C-alpha positions, 0 to 999 in steps of 0.5 A: 500500500505504501508503494502505491501511495508513493507512486501517486505522490511521485506523479503528483510531484512530477506534474507540479514541477515546471517544467516537469523534471524527473531529474529534479525530483530524483535529486530531491528524493535522494537528498531527503533519503540521505539525510534521513539515513544519515540521522538514523545511522548517527543515532541508532547504529554503532560507529562500525558503519563508518568502516563498512562504508569505507570498505564498500564505498565503490560497490555502494557508489555503483549501486546508488548510480544505478538506483538514481538512473532507474528512479529517473527512468521510472519518473519519465514513465510516470510523466507519460503513462498511467500510474497503474501501468507504470507501477505494474511494470515497475513491480516486474523487477521482482521477477528479475530479482528472483531470477538473478538471485536464483542464478547468481546466489543460488537462492531457493524461493518457495513455490508460493513466491513463484506462484505470486510472481506468475500472478503478478506477471499475468496482472501486468499483461492484463493491464497492458491488454486492457 
């Protein structure tokens, strides 16, 4: 439910920028999330996270770049398409995450997870056909 509300708020934010700028919305969201995460780490976590950040900086930096690019592309989709369709296609990434986890990390999702994924794919196809 939170993801659906977030999608609506993202589209609302995009439609209320002049000109409609996914890059600006991505920047603002990244800054807000960084401040919130920084505050959490300083308050709740031990000081060991600084060393972990230094040791894993390159992979975390690469992940943040990929996340920012994918977020920007999703925001471009929100500008030109209905939220329901974009959200359905966006959730299809769960299928690819399951598949890559199975292939590269030998994860073993239960049959219920695969059935739920198949239902999700069917839902996206029905939305697209409708």
